[in-house]
VONUNU-197405 format. One record per residue (C-alpha): x, y, z. Coordinates in pm, whole numbers, plus 50000, padded with zeros to 5 digits. Example, Ala and Ser with C-alpha at 12.3 -4.5 7.8 and 13.67 -1.06 7.14 Angstrom:
% residues 2
NODE	51230	49550	50780
NODE	51367	49894	50714
//
This chain:
% residues 247
NODE	64122	22720	33640
NODE	64399	22470	33699
NODE	64705	22605	33859
NODE	65044	22499	33736
NODE	65288	22383	34006
NODE	65586	22606	34029
NODE	65886	22472	33841
NODE	66148	22357	34085
NODE	66481	22508	34000
NODE	66740	22257	33885
NODE	67041	22232	34103
NODE	67381	22258	33946
NODE	67512	21910	33867
NODE	67782	21815	34109
NODE	68075	21660	33928
NODE	68141	21304	34027
NODE	68462	21281	34215
NODE	68715	21057	34052
NODE	68812	20750	34244
NODE	69175	20761	34353
NODE	69395	20555	34127
NODE	69480	20227	34286
NODE	69828	20214	34423
NODE	70062	19991	34237
NODE	70127	19674	34420
NODE	70484	19621	34504
NODE	70639	19328	34315
NODE	70610	19003	34492
NODE	70960	18907	34603
NODE	71089	18583	34454
NODE	71132	18300	34699
NODE	71439	18179	34499
NODE	71788	18328	34474
NODE	72056	18216	34236
NODE	72414	18314	34321
NODE	72640	18348	34021
NODE	72971	18509	33922
NODE	73090	18675	33607
NODE	72853	18637	33312
NODE	73142	18683	33068
NODE	73374	18423	33210
NODE	73176	18174	33424
NODE	73050	17871	33233
NODE	72911	17714	33552
NODE	72708	18021	33635
NODE	72560	18010	33285
NODE	72465	17647	33328
NODE	72285	17704	33660
NODE	72113	18016	33525
NODE	71989	17837	33215
NODE	71857	17545	33418
NODE	71657	17784	33632
NODE	71526	17972	33328
NODE	71446	17649	33140
NODE	71256	17534	33441
NODE	71050	17852	33450
NODE	71157	17934	33805
NODE	71118	18289	33918
NODE	71437	18384	34089
NODE	71648	18680	34198
NODE	72009	18698	34077
NODE	72285	18756	34335
NODE	72613	18827	34151
NODE	72927	18797	34350
NODE	73157	19099	34299
NODE	73458	19052	34075
NODE	73705	19111	34353
NODE	73556	18831	34556
NODE	73830	18557	34599
NODE	73576	18282	34532
NODE	73478	18449	34207
NODE	73833	18443	34068
NODE	73898	18089	34200
NODE	73585	17961	34029
NODE	73658	18137	33701
NODE	74020	18014	33692
NODE	73924	17658	33791
NODE	74134	17695	34109
NODE	73859	17626	34362
NODE	73874	17285	34529
NODE	73494	17291	34560
NODE	73283	17478	34313
NODE	73012	17647	34520
NODE	72882	17876	34241
NODE	72620	17870	34111
NODE	72411	17814	34417
NODE	72027	17802	34431
NODE	71839	17894	34747
NODE	71469	17809	34721
NODE	71214	17784	35003
NODE	71487	17740	35260
NODE	71676	17478	35061
NODE	72026	17554	34931
NODE	72172	17355	34646
NODE	72511	17441	34494
NODE	72632	17163	34270
NODE	72510	17214	33910
NODE	72383	16864	33859
NODE	72216	16875	34206
NODE	72049	17203	34103
NODE	71937	17030	33778
NODE	71782	16737	33963
NODE	71618	16965	34218
NODE	71460	17177	33949
NODE	71341	16869	33768
NODE	71164	16756	34081
NODE	71039	17106	34175
NODE	70923	17209	33824
NODE	70811	16881	33660
NODE	70614	17051	33387
NODE	70939	17186	33241
NODE	71049	16829	33152
NODE	71419	16899	33213
NODE	71466	16522	33181
NODE	71316	16325	32892
NODE	71013	16110	32974
NODE	71155	15806	32801
NODE	71369	15596	33042
NODE	71643	15529	32785
NODE	71664	15895	32682
NODE	71652	15999	33042
NODE	71944	15776	33129
NODE	72146	15907	32837
NODE	72065	16267	32927
NODE	72198	16207	33275
NODE	72505	16032	33142
NODE	72619	16299	32896
NODE	72537	16572	33150
NODE	72755	16398	33400
NODE	73035	16359	33138
NODE	73030	16735	33088
NODE	73018	16797	33463
NODE	73332	16596	33536
NODE	73523	16577	33208
NODE	73670	16780	32927
NODE	73936	16938	33145
NODE	74166	17012	32848
NODE	73891	17201	32675
NODE	73811	17395	32984
NODE	74170	17503	33049
NODE	74277	17586	32700
NODE	73949	17738	32566
NODE	73813	17922	32873
NODE	73473	18093	32833
NODE	73508	18455	32725
NODE	73200	18598	32554
NODE	73366	18927	32480
NODE	73658	18766	32303
NODE	73703	18637	31952
NODE	74017	18459	31843
NODE	74001	18357	31477
NODE	74260	18101	31378
NODE	74317	18001	31742
NODE	74565	17711	31773
NODE	74395	17426	31953
NODE	74598	17185	32165
NODE	74570	16820	32062
NODE	74415	16718	32390
NODE	74158	16994	32361
NODE	74079	16878	32011
NODE	74017	16529	32151
NODE	73759	16680	32387
NODE	73602	16872	32099
NODE	73578	16553	31893
NODE	73412	16372	32179
NODE	73160	16648	32232
NODE	73073	16655	31862
NODE	73021	16279	31864
NODE	72781	16319	32157
NODE	72588	16591	31978
NODE	72563	16402	31651
NODE	72447	16086	31818
NODE	72175	16262	32013
NODE	72057	16479	31724
NODE	72044	16175	31500
NODE	71855	15962	31756
NODE	71603	16224	31871
NODE	71567	16442	31566
NODE	71678	16775	31708
NODE	71674	17068	31719
NODE	71782	17007	32080
NODE	71980	16711	32200
NODE	71668	16519	32302
NODE	71422	16643	32047
NODE	71190	16941	32059
NODE	71226	17004	32437
NODE	71523	17173	32602
NODE	71672	16949	32873
NODE	71942	16946	33135
NODE	72183	16834	32865
NODE	72135	17148	32651
NODE	72200	17367	32956
NODE	72517	17168	33036
NODE	72659	17199	32687
NODE	72545	17555	32609
NODE	72877	17717	32728
NODE	73059	17491	32483
NODE	72870	17659	32206
NODE	73007	17993	32315
NODE	73360	17855	32341
NODE	73339	17714	31989
NODE	73236	18063	31863
NODE	73496	18248	32068
NODE	73785	18033	31946
NODE	73660	17987	31589
NODE	73642	17607	31621
NODE	73569	17432	31289
NODE	73253	17224	31310
NODE	73060	17002	31072
NODE	72717	17131	30955
NODE	72525	16928	31209
NODE	72716	17054	31512
NODE	72731	17409	31373
NODE	72351	17403	31337
NODE	72308	17289	31695
NODE	72547	17568	31813
NODE	72346	17822	31621
NODE	72022	17691	31763
NODE	72148	17722	32122
NODE	72302	18065	32073
NODE	71974	18184	31919
NODE	71771	18095	32227
NODE	71631	18409	32393
NODE	71785	18314	32724
NODE	72129	18280	32564
NODE	72090	18616	32385
NODE	71992	18780	32715
NODE	72294	18629	32895
NODE	72543	18724	32624
NODE	72408	19084	32612
NODE	72459	19116	32985
NODE	72800	18958	32967
NODE	72924	19210	32710
NODE	72794	19498	32929
NODE	72957	19357	33241
NODE	73186	19586	33431
NODE	73470	19354	33516
NODE	73845	19385	33456
NODE	73998	19140	33219
NODE	74155	18842	33389
NODE	74503	18815	33242
NODE	74536	18447	33317
NODE	74257	18376	33070
NODE	74455	18528	32782
NODE	74726	18267	32785
NODE	74728	18020	32495
NODE	74784	17661	32599
//
């Protein structure tokens, strides 16, 4: 008679221990720092910030405090040498806005901050340089103030001449390159340089022809511009009385 082997008792199933959740990796620090001043008042800070964003550069913002003397001097156009914005990247420091633009064009070539066509590239540099060094009447009488709105603002004749020249530049570029940006479908150095003007035209209720108004709306509708304007309106900074004077 065959014997049946005794059944071996089953051991209780040991629950599988869960692997510990992987620790979140700390964010990789950016190797670039952009020093700026007030987002509400500083047009140059906006230009440098937009150039870095248009280039796709990962950077950390360093915002100078509102009571810093260089902040006030830069905002009120009293500084003999504008040192803000300043970009520090891989041990290199660049502080002039056009120098920042050229540096980013070399460092981030895939962003195409300058047009590929030589003629368009020369024009882009020329009108960017004109904004960099010109339009002093517009700067002084229509200072950047994103939290302000002054409908019916009386525009000084010299400032109006600057406005007319800017609109001519815009119309010529939009006509030649088809828009929606100044040099076609790609945002360039020139768009970053003229973006603060779009905010000024809105703040001071400047009357524009349909072409220039459409370009303003295009620039103000860019996600980077919306982000900057939102931050500017939330900025904790005392009003600067000198900016409230009508010229």
